[in-house]
C-alpha positions, -999 to +999 in steps of 0.1 A: +000+000+000+015+034-010+015+061+016-002+094+009+020+124+004+020+148+034-002+178+029+019+210+024+013+236+051-001+269+040+004+303+057-014+336+050+006+367+058-019+396+060-011+433+063-032+455+086-033+491+075-054+497+043-057+459+040-074+444+070-088+479+078-098+505+053-075+532+068-039+539+079-041+537+117-013+561+124-030+587+102-063+582+121-045+584+154-030+617+143-065+630+135-077+620+170-046+632+190-042+665+171-078+674+169-073+707+188-038+715+175-037+748+156-015+734+129-034+701+126-041+702+089-004+707+080+006+679+103-021+656+090-007+662+054+029+656+065+020+623+082-001+612+051+028+621+028+052+601+049+028+571+049+025+571+011+062+576+005+069+546+026+041+524+011+053+532-024+089+526-017+101+562-020+112+565+016+127+539+040+101+525+064+123+532+094+126+569+085+089+572+078+078+555+110+102+575+132+090+608+118+053+599+120+055+588+156+072+620+166+044+640+151+016+621+168+015+637+203-007+608+214-016+591+246-032+558+259-065+575+259-062+585+223-054+548+215-087+537+231-106+561+209-086+548+179-095+512+186-132+520+187-128+538+154-108+510+137-134+483+147-159+502+125-133+504+097-125+468+090-125+462+053-159+450+040-146+418+024-126+409+055-155+415+079-178+391+061-153+363+060-150+352+096-156+316+085-122+316+068-104+330+099-121+306+122-111+276+100-075+288+095-066+302+129-032+285+130-022+296+095-032+332+095-006+357+106-011+395+108+023+410+100+023+448+101+045+478+105+017+492+127+014+487+165+001+458+185-017+482+209-043+490+183-041+459+160-046+432+186-080+444+199-093+447+163-082+414+147-087+391+177-125+396+172-120+377+139-106+345+156-070+356+149-047+343+176-027+369+197+005+348+192+000+352+154+001+390+155+034+405+146+037+443+149+056+471+166+050+482+202+049+518+215+070+531+244+051+552+270+062+576+297+047+574+333+018+597+322+007+574+293+022+596+266+036+578+235+073+588+235+086+563+210+086+526+200+108+495+204+135+500+179+148+464+184+117+450+168+126+440+132+092+454+120+104+489+129+133+486+105+136+487+067+128+453+052+114+443+086+088+419+073+115+400+054+137+399+086+107+386+106+098+358+082+134+346+082+133+344+120+099+325+119+112+301+093+078+288+084+078+256+065+052+255+037+036+276+010+033+313+022+009+337+006+012+375+012-017+399+011-011+437+014-012+471-003+023+484+003+059+481-008+069+462+024+044+435+014+059+432-020+094+429-005+084+395+009+079+383-027+110+401-039+131+383-013+118+349-023+102+344+012+067+338-001+051+318-029+027+345-042+020+382-034-015+395-038-018+433-041-050+442-021-067+471-038-101+473-021-092+505-002-063+519-022-043+509-053-007+518-053+003+513-089+040+508-081+031+479-059+002+464-080+023+462-111+048+439-093+022+416-078+014+380-088-023+389-086-043+420-080-071+412-056-098+439-054-113+421-024-105+394+001-134+374-016-113+374-048-083+360-029-103+332-013-120+324-046-088+321-065-073+298-039-105+278-034-107+287+003-138+289+026-157+322+019-188+340+028-200+345-008-197+320-037-185+345-063-165+377-058-185+408-065-156+424-083-162+399-110-198+409-114-204+438-138-230+464-129-240+481-161-252+517-155-273+535-182-291+568-178-294+594-150-285+574-119-278+590-085-242+589-076-249+579-040-267+548-053-236+538-073-214+545-043-233+518-024-227+493-052-190+503-053-187+498-015-201+463-021-173+457-046-193+455-079-175+463-111-193+495-123-195+501-161-212+533-174-227+534-210-248+559-228-273+533-240-281+496-234-260+478-260-264+440-264-226+433-259-226+451-226-259+437-214-247+402-222-218+407-198-237+423-169-249+406-138-267+438-126-284+466-146-291+500-132-312+521-156-335+551-155-371+553-168-359+564-203-332+537-208-348+503-203-339+470-220-362+456-247-378+422-244-355+410-273-324+422-254-333+401-224-333+370-245-295+372-247-287+386-212-277+352-199-257+365-169-283+392-158-298+385-124-313+418-114-325+451-129-328+482-107-350+507-125-349+543-112-384+551-122-414+530-133-408+498-153-418+503-190-446+477-191-460+445-176-448+426-206-412+436-198-417+425-162-431+391-174-403+386-200-377+393-173-394+368-149-394+341-176-356+345-178-353+345-140-344+382-139-358+401-109-368+438-113-369+464-086-384+497-097-391+530-080-425+540-094-428+569-069-395+582-082-385+597-049-354+618-056-344+619-019-345+582-015-314+572-035-308+540-016-343+525-023-331+505-054-295+497-043-307+484-009-331+460-026-306+449-052-279+442-026-304+424-004-313+401-033-278+395-044-266+388-008-295+371+008-320+362-020-346+387-007-373+397-032-393+421-011-408+449-032-399+434-065-424+441-093-421+407-110-411+381-083-431+366-054-423+383-021-397+365+002-376+378+030-358+348+045-336+352+076-299+347+072-288+313+085-253+311+098-231+281+092-252+270+062-250+271+024-278+290+006-291+279-028-317+296-050-339+278-075-361+298-099-385+277-120-418+278-139-447+276-116-457+240-122-465+213-095-438+190-081-406+211-084-400+214-046-403+176-042-377+171-070-353+196-053-356+178-020-351+145-036-317+156-049-307+166-014-320+134+000-301+113-025-269+129-015-276+127+023-276+165+026-296+179+056-319+209+049-317+235+076-344+258+062-365+260+031-387+287+016-410+285-014-431+313-028-449+315-061-468+339-084-488+328-115-456+328-135-427+315-114-418+295-083-389+308-061-372+284-037-345+292-012-328+262+005-303+264+033-282+232+038-258+225+066-231+205+047-208+209+018-217+193-015-200+185-048-207+199-082-229+168-090-255+182-066-256+215-084-258+199-118-287+178-107-306+209-094-300+228-126-312+198-146-346+196-130-373+202-157-388+237-158-357+252-141-352+288-152-322+299-132-301+285-103-278+304-080-254+295-052-253+324-028-229+313-001 
């Protein structure tokens, strides 16, 4: 009997500032500690310039860090305020992927040129172990003022992340995720297998162009590497086609969710065929013929009244949900995006003009599948038969119908292989099938 090869260990080295969180913590600390300083704006700019120069490789990290800390004028009390602020600024795609951190507690390391005093309280809420957090530490005087930092720590020095990894001597495949030059240095030194430039919050072109992969979200990183994730398909891969007069705040909500926004003057077939989401105004709506070829389109958000009942029905026959704003309330710019996001994230159809109404609760530790079909008898029984044949337990199930379509959401508590998905798609009268998470 041949022995199985040992599984190669994997480690994930994750940066903190502008990666795990949306902001640079020292910059935010300056805004807190210098709030009442008469020259605060000039100092903010100087600290921001020092941060960018270091992150882009134009200034040594040691020099940048030393100058920034000297400018802070911060105390332990300011740090408490910073921690509260940072907990609200965790990057969106990191905050929703606690399942990954829980399953990979031993392999995830936070490696940062920032400081443990504010990093540890933030990341430990995501199942990251204290012993896996590597960062600098402040030095305080007796009154609690920050007067410096531990200069013996390798992370306070130029090339500090490389020095640290040499000391750790991790055995296995190491993947680095970050936004700055110090993260790229790990790849340059040969210490890690692949470097992923994280661009959800900021894209530093000098870093991104040297990366193995550009990852606009943590979902993308998890998807590429086939790791546990909160959503099945990264939103940065879903194109949101925008046509007509659409409120900028509505688009900002979609950008924050991570969607790939594409503006066009009119609805052209080639762009509609690539889109997963369409935002249009009352004067720029797709034709019934165009919907015939919009195979990827899942949802239309119409800022105004939908053109006709025939268009709504045609969309329903293709499994495309429509949310419209027939009241056209100019002050309510989040009416459409909120409903589109709730549908894409949770499968909620509330206030749609062509789907039956369903608002299922989110079920944790489960997989959610959506099945849209023609409203004929017996479909639910066939769906359940597929799960039963594969010994998959159903945690929750919801079925709603209108005269045209049936809409089923099923939450299951176990993993499944592609055969299960193929069998669900193959059920007669299936219109569209989606795996949410």
